[in-house]
C-alpha positions in Angstrom: -0.2 -0.3 0.1 3.2 2.1 1.0 4.8 1.8 -2.8 1.2 2.4 -4.2 1.1 5.6 -1.8 4.4 7.0 -3.4 4.1 6.0 -6.9 0.4 7.6 -6.7 2.1 11.2 -5.2 5.3 11.0 -7.5 2.9 11.2 -10.1 0.4 13.8 -9.4 4.0 15.9 -8.2 5.6 15.1 -11.4 2.4 16.1 -13.4 2.3 19.5 -11.6 5.5 20.4 -12.2 5.5 19.3 -15.5 2.3 21.9 -16.1 3.8 24.3 -13.9 7.1 24.4 -16.3 4.7 24.4 -19.5 2.9 27.4 -18.5 6.6 29.0 -17.3 7.7 28.3 -20.9 4.1 30.0 -22.0 4.3 32.7 -20.6 7.7 33.2 -21.0 6.9 32.7 -24.7 4.0 35.0 -25.0 6.1 37.6 -22.9 8.5 37.3 -25.9 6.1 37.6 -28.9 4.3 41.2 -27.2 7.5 42.3 -26.9 8.7 41.8 -30.1 5.3 42.8 -31.4 5.4 46.6 -29.8 9.0 46.4 -31.6 7.7 45.9 -34.6 5.1 48.2 -34.3 7.1 50.9 -33.1 9.4 50.4 -35.8 7.0 49.3 -38.7 3.9 52.0 -37.4 5.4 54.9 -35.2 2.2 57.1 -35.0 -0.4 54.3 -35.0 -2.8 54.4 -32.3 -2.9 50.5 -31.4 -4.7 48.6 -28.5 -3.6 44.6 -27.9 -6.7 42.7 -28.2 -4.5 39.1 -27.5 -2.2 36.9 -27.4 -3.2 33.6 -29.8 -1.8 30.6 -30.3 -0.8 29.2 -34.2 -2.0 29.8 -37.3 -5.6 31.3 -37.3 -5.9 33.3 -40.5 -5.3 32.9 -44.3 -2.1 31.5 -45.4 -0.1 33.8 -43.6 3.1 32.1 -42.0 4.0 29.8 -39.8 4.5 30.7 -36.2 3.4 29.8 -32.6 2.3 32.7 -31.4 -0.1 36.1 -33.1 -1.4 39.4 -31.4 -4.7 40.9 -32.6 -4.0 44.4 -33.1 -6.9 47.2 -33.1 -5.7 50.3 -34.8 -8.3 52.8 -33.1 -7.8 55.5 -35.9 -8.8 53.4 -38.7 -11.5 51.0 -36.1 -9.1 48.1 -38.2 -8.0 44.8 -36.9 -5.0 42.9 -38.1 -2.2 40.2 -36.7 1.6 40.3 -35.7 3.9 37.4 -35.5 6.6 35.9 -35.8 7.4 34.0 -38.7 9.8 30.9 -37.8 10.3 29.8 -41.7 11.0 34.1 -43.0 12.8 34.6 -40.1 11.2 37.9 -39.1 7.8 39.6 -38.2 5.2 40.2 -40.4 1.5 41.3 -39.8 -1.4 40.3 -41.9 -2.7 44.6 -42.9 1.4 44.4 -44.7 0.3 41.2 -46.7 -3.0 42.2 -47.4 -1.6 45.6 -48.7 0.9 43.1 -50.8 -1.9 41.3 -52.6 -4.2 43.9 -53.3 -1.6 45.9 -54.8 -0.4 42.7 -56.6 -3.8 41.8 -57.8 -5.2 45.4 -59.2 -1.6 47.0 -59.8 0.5 43.9 -60.8 -2.1 41.5 -62.7 -3.5 43.8 -65.0 -0.2 44.5 -66.6 1.7 40.9 -66.5 -1.4 39.5 -68.3 -1.2 41.6 -71.1 1.9 41.5 -71.0 1.7 37.9 -71.7 -1.3 37.9 -73.9 0.5 40.1 -76.8 3.8 38.6 -76.6 3.0 34.7 -76.0 -0.7 34.7 -77.1 -3.4 32.5 -75.1 -2.7 30.7 -72.0 -4.1 28.6 -69.5 -3.6 30.9 -67.0 -1.7 33.3 -65.6 -1.3 33.4 -61.7 -0.1 36.2 -59.4 -0.1 35.7 -55.6 2.3 37.0 -52.7 4.1 33.6 -51.7 4.5 33.6 -48.0 6.8 30.7 -47.8 9.5 32.6 -49.8 8.1 36.3 -48.5 7.6 36.9 -52.2 5.2 37.2 -55.3 5.0 34.4 -57.3 4.2 35.2 -61.3 3.3 31.6 -63.1 2.5 32.2 -66.7 0.6 28.5 -67.7 0.1 27.3 -70.7 -1.5 24.3 -72.4 1.4 21.6 -73.8 0.2 21.9 -77.5 0.7 25.9 -77.2 3.4 28.4 -78.9 6.6 27.3 -77.7 8.4 29.9 -75.8 12.0 29.9 -75.8 14.0 31.0 -72.9 15.4 34.4 -74.4 11.2 35.6 -74.6 11.1 34.4 -71.1 13.8 36.4 -69.8 12.6 39.1 -71.7 9.2 38.3 -69.2 11.5 38.5 -66.3 13.3 41.9 -67.3 9.9 43.3 -68.2 8.6 42.4 -64.6 12.0 44.2 -62.8 12.4 47.2 -64.9 9.0 48.0 -66.0 6.8 46.9 -62.9 9.7 47.8 -60.4 9.2 44.3 -58.3 12.6 43.9 -57.1 11.8 40.0 -55.5 9.2 37.8 -57.7 9.4 34.0 -58.6 8.8 33.6 -62.0 7.3 30.0 -63.2 6.4 29.8 -66.9 5.3 26.2 -67.4 3.0 24.0 -69.7 0.4 21.7 -68.8 1.0 18.3 -67.8 4.3 18.9 -69.2 7.8 19.6 -67.8 8.6 22.4 -66.1 10.1 25.0 -68.2 11.4 28.0 -66.9 11.8 29.3 -63.4 13.6 32.4 -62.0 14.0 34.0 -58.3 15.2 37.6 -57.4 
């Protein structure tokens, strides 16, 4: 009976110590997330009148990277709520407001110009997709042709990338030109 009591007490004490350690580390990680977020906001939004609504674990919105904690921020002037977090894969702080603006810029400004260029220089495509590719932290431009469409040369693809850099002023992007059900044709990341 004494052995059973000793084992039960040891189990309970061990469970309590484990719970206390997890709680301590979570509290420390949350405090680090709070400090990093305040620094990020001061650096990127120095005039922002904000309120921190809460700290939340894991990814809870769209496709914005991979993180352990995000802080929900309310912009008091614009009555807008956005998330700030440390993206482990990109090794940097991010916020959903900036990423949303980037996506809108790509969708409404860059995409029509890319689609026009592709149609004018290469003809019809299966599809053209332009999006912010979170995993690499830059825009991704994908032009997909049917396998029997016009064969685009390497030089034409390089001219396309030059257009993206010089005319559209994108400093960073991943450009892919592929044929449906065929081999990958062209890939350049800058």
